[in-house]
C-alpha positions as CSV (number, residue, x, y, z in Angstrom):
1,M,-154.8,122.9,23.7
2,V,-152.8,125.9,22.4
3,I,-152.0,128.4,25.2
4,Y,-150.7,131.9,24.2
5,T,-148.9,133.8,26.9
6,C,-148.4,137.6,27.2
7,K,-147.1,140.2,29.6
8,D,-149.5,141.9,32.1
9,T,-150.2,145.2,30.2
10,F,-153.2,146.2,28.1
11,E,-151.1,146.5,24.9
12,D,-149.7,142.9,25.4
13,I,-153.0,141.4,26.3
14,L,-154.6,142.8,23.2
15,C,-151.8,141.7,21.0
16,G,-152.1,138.3,22.6
17,A,-155.8,138.1,22.0
18,Y,-155.2,139.2,18.4
19,A,-152.7,136.3,17.9
20,A,-155.0,133.8,19.6
21,L,-157.9,134.8,17.3
22,Q,-155.8,133.6,14.3
23,E,-156.1,130.0,15.5
24,K,-158.8,128.0,13.8
25,E,-159.8,126.0,16.9
26,G,-161.2,129.0,18.5
27,P,-161.9,129.4,22.3
28,A,-162.6,125.7,22.6
29,G,-159.0,124.8,21.8
30,V,-157.2,128.0,22.6
31,R,-156.4,130.0,25.8
32,L,-154.7,133.3,26.6
33,E,-152.8,133.6,29.8
34,I,-150.7,136.3,31.5
35,E,-147.2,135.1,32.2
36,G,-146.8,133.6,35.6
37,M,-150.5,133.5,36.4
38,G,-151.4,130.0,35.1
39,D,-150.3,126.5,36.0
40,M,-148.4,124.6,33.4
41,E,-150.6,122.1,31.6
42,L,-149.5,118.7,30.3
43,F,-149.7,118.1,26.5
44,A,-150.6,121.9,25.9
45,V,-148.7,123.8,23.3
46,Y,-147.4,127.1,24.6
47,R,-146.7,130.1,22.4
48,Q,-145.4,133.5,23.3
49,A,-147.6,136.1,21.7
50,K,-145.7,138.7,19.7
51,S,-146.3,142.3,20.7
52,S,-145.5,145.4,18.7
53,E,-147.0,148.9,18.0
54,W,-148.2,147.7,14.6
55,I,-150.0,144.6,15.9
56,F,-151.6,146.7,18.7
57,G,-152.8,149.3,16.3
58,Q,-154.3,146.7,14.1
59,A,-156.0,145.1,17.0
60,V,-157.4,148.4,18.3
61,K,-158.7,149.2,14.8
62,A,-160.4,145.8,14.4
63,V,-162.1,146.0,17.8
64,R,-163.4,149.5,17.4
65,Q,-164.6,149.0,13.7
66,R,-165.8,145.4,13.7
67,I,-167.4,145.4,17.2
68,S,-167.7,149.0,18.7
69,P,-165.8,151.7,20.5
70,A,-167.8,150.7,23.6
71,A,-166.5,147.2,23.4
72,Y,-162.9,148.5,23.2
73,E,-163.4,150.5,26.4
74,K,-164.7,147.4,28.1
75,V,-161.7,145.4,27.1
76,Y,-159.5,148.2,28.4
77,L,-161.2,148.3,31.8
78,A,-161.1,144.5,32.1
79,S,-157.3,144.6,31.5
80,L,-157.0,146.6,34.7
81,G,-158.8,144.0,36.8
82,R,-157.2,141.6,39.3
83,D,-158.9,138.5,37.9
84,A,-156.1,136.0,37.1
85,D,-158.1,134.8,34.0
86,R,-158.9,138.3,32.7
87,A,-156.7,137.9,29.5
88,N,-158.6,134.8,28.5
89,W,-162.0,136.3,29.2
90,I,-160.9,139.3,27.0
91,Y,-159.9,136.9,24.2
92,R,-163.2,134.9,24.4
93,F,-165.2,138.1,24.5
94,L,-163.4,139.4,21.4
95,A,-164.0,136.1,19.6
96,S,-167.7,136.4,20.2
97,G,-167.6,140.1,19.3
98,F,-166.1,139.5,15.9
99,R,-168.8,136.9,15.4
100,Y,-171.8,138.9,16.5
101,G,-170.6,142.5,16.2
102,D,-172.0,145.3,18.4
103,A,-174.9,143.0,19.5
104,V,-172.4,141.1,21.7
105,M,-172.7,144.0,24.2
106,E,-176.3,142.9,25.1
107,M,-175.6,139.1,25.1
108,H,-175.2,138.7,28.8
109,H,-176.2,135.1,28.7
110,L,-172.8,134.4,27.2
111,E,-170.3,133.5,29.9
112,E,-167.5,135.5,28.4
113,V,-169.7,138.6,28.2
114,D,-171.0,138.2,31.8
115,R,-167.5,137.6,33.3
116,L,-166.0,140.5,31.4
117,F,-168.7,142.8,32.5
118,R,-168.3,141.7,36.1
119,I,-164.5,142.4,36.0
120,C,-165.3,145.9,34.6
121,R,-167.9,146.7,37.3
122,F,-165.3,145.7,40.0
123,V,-162.7,148.0,38.4
124,Q,-165.1,150.9,38.0
125,N,-166.6,150.6,41.5
126,E,-163.2,150.7,43.1
127,S,-162.0,153.6,41.0
128,H,-165.2,155.5,41.9
129,L,-164.7,154.9,45.6
130,L,-161.1,156.0,45.5
131,T,-162.0,159.3,43.9
132,G,-163.6,160.1,47.2
133,F,-161.3,158.2,49.6
134,L,-157.9,159.4,48.2
135,R,-156.2,161.9,50.4
136,F,-153.3,164.3,49.3
137,S,-150.5,165.8,51.4
138,R,-148.5,168.8,50.2
139,T,-144.7,168.9,50.2
140,K,-142.6,172.1,50.5
141,G,-142.0,171.9,46.8
142,D,-145.7,172.3,46.2
143,L,-146.4,168.8,45.1
144,L,-149.5,167.0,46.2
145,I,-148.8,163.3,47.2
146,G,-151.5,160.6,47.6
147,R,-151.1,156.9,48.3
148,I,-153.4,154.0,47.4
149,G,-153.4,150.2,47.7
150,P,-156.2,149.1,45.4
151,K,-157.0,145.5,44.4
152,N,-157.4,146.5,40.7
153,D,-154.9,148.5,38.7
154,V,-157.1,151.7,38.8
155,L,-154.2,154.2,38.8
156,P,-154.8,155.2,35.2
157,L,-158.5,155.8,35.8
158,L,-157.7,157.9,38.9
159,A,-155.1,159.8,37.0
160,R,-157.6,160.6,34.3
161,H,-160.1,161.8,36.9
162,F,-157.7,164.1,38.9
163,S,-156.1,165.4,35.7
164,A,-159.5,167.0,35.0
165,R,-160.2,168.0,38.7
166,L,-156.7,169.2,39.7
167,G,-155.3,170.3,36.3
168,G,-153.6,173.3,37.8
169,E,-151.8,171.4,40.5
170,N,-148.5,169.3,40.6
171,W,-149.6,166.0,42.0
172,L,-148.4,162.3,42.4
173,I,-150.6,159.2,43.1
174,Y,-148.6,156.2,44.4
175,D,-149.9,152.6,44.1
176,E,-148.0,150.9,46.9
177,G,-148.9,147.3,45.8
178,R,-147.7,147.8,42.2
179,K,-144.8,150.2,43.0
180,K,-145.7,152.7,40.4
181,A,-147.2,156.2,40.3
182,A,-149.0,158.7,38.2
183,L,-147.3,162.1,38.0
184,H,-149.1,165.2,36.8
185,P,-147.2,168.5,36.2
186,A,-149.4,171.7,36.7
187,G,-151.1,172.5,33.4
188,G,-149.6,169.3,31.7
189,T,-150.4,165.8,31.0
190,W,-150.0,163.0,33.5
191,F,-147.6,160.1,32.9
192,L,-146.6,156.9,34.8
193,L,-143.4,156.5,36.9
194,H,-141.7,153.3,38.2
195,E,-139.2,152.7,40.9
196,E,-136.3,152.9,38.4
197,D,-137.5,156.5,37.5
198,G,-136.4,157.8,40.9
199,L,-139.9,157.4,42.4
200,Q,-138.7,156.7,45.9
201,D,-136.9,160.0,46.1
202,K,-140.1,161.9,45.5
203,L,-142.0,159.8,48.0
204,A,-139.4,160.6,50.7
205,W,-140.1,164.3,50.6
206,K,-141.5,165.7,53.8
207,T,-145.2,166.7,53.6
208,D,-147.7,168.5,55.8
209,E,-149.4,165.2,56.5
210,E,-149.0,165.3,60.3
211,E,-150.7,168.8,60.5
212,Y,-153.7,167.6,58.4
213,Q,-153.9,164.4,60.4
214,A,-154.4,166.5,63.6
215,L,-157.0,168.7,61.9
216,W,-158.9,165.7,60.5
217,R,-158.9,163.9,63.9
218,T,-160.1,167.0,65.7
219,F,-162.9,167.4,63.1
220,H,-164.1,163.8,63.4
221,E,-164.0,163.9,67.2
222,A,-166.0,167.2,67.3
223,V,-168.8,166.0,65.0
224,A,-169.0,162.4,66.3
225,I,-172.1,161.4,68.3
226,P,-171.1,158.3,70.4
227,E,-174.7,157.3,71.0
228,R,-175.4,157.0,67.2
229,A,-172.2,155.1,66.4
230,N,-172.8,152.3,63.9
231,A,-169.7,150.3,63.0
232,L,-171.5,148.1,60.5
233,C,-172.9,151.0,58.6
234,Q,-169.5,152.7,58.7
235,R,-167.7,149.6,57.2
236,T,-170.5,149.4,54.5
237,H,-169.9,152.9,53.3
238,L,-166.1,153.0,54.0
239,P,-164.5,149.5,53.8
240,L,-161.7,148.8,56.2
241,R,-159.1,148.2,53.4
242,Y,-159.2,151.9,52.3
243,R,-158.7,153.4,55.8
244,P,-154.9,153.0,56.2
245,Y,-154.5,155.4,53.3
246,M,-156.9,158.1,54.7
247,T,-155.5,161.0,56.7
248,E,-158.2,160.8,59.4
249,F,-157.4,157.2,60.2
250,Q,-153.6,157.5,60.4
251,K,-151.8,156.6,63.7
252,G,-151.8,159.1,66.3
253,K,-154.1,160.6,69.0
254,G,-157.7,159.9,68.1
255,L,-158.9,157.4,65.4
256,Q,-156.7,154.4,64.7
257,P,-156.4,152.4,61.5
258,P,-157.6,148.7,61.6
259,E,-155.1,145.9,62.2
260,E,-156.6,143.9,59.4
261,C,-158.3,145.1,56.3
262,D,-161.1,143.3,54.4
């Protein structure tokens, strides 16, 4: 077994898959793993996949031309998933894609196609939910700040969405689990920030969050009908794990955040 390893970024995963595809053994004798996410296997040959702008460009061109632009989009979405084996499923999907062409998008009976599409659905569903659940607070510097804690790396998808919806605002969306944020200057293009970029300084700015917490709690208490409360229905439409990041569920008088999140 030959195991290629790569870093946990879309560019590195695609470069790793491109390198693995050069092996004659194919998926039966080759795997692609993200560094630190797989157990060491005895008698396996490990190879660090090379990554560069040129290799990435060639890989993108090959996927889009020999399979389809839609397949490339699916590969990108899968790279944002939390599945520990996502890099290998991407590699196996591409191997089948280069064999069957665009028709692979309809071959759901193939395990690699089915698994890749499942990962994509999970990513897309969480991103869609967060477009409605994300709450912003405004700082004195006129910057909107929102916090999230998603299972998948949906920050780029949210940034794309809010760049179109709030193009005239200065905003920042912070992923607490991955310690990175998307920053959007009013009228400009969003970009990613990490802790070494002074991210914590921006997150420490005072916001109007307490004021809006009080307004949201008052609203929810005013419209609530205790006799029609349905906790199960509420959890179905608003999973517990999203509530700690929503203004109306913050600590204070009124609604309380859950102690454990599903």
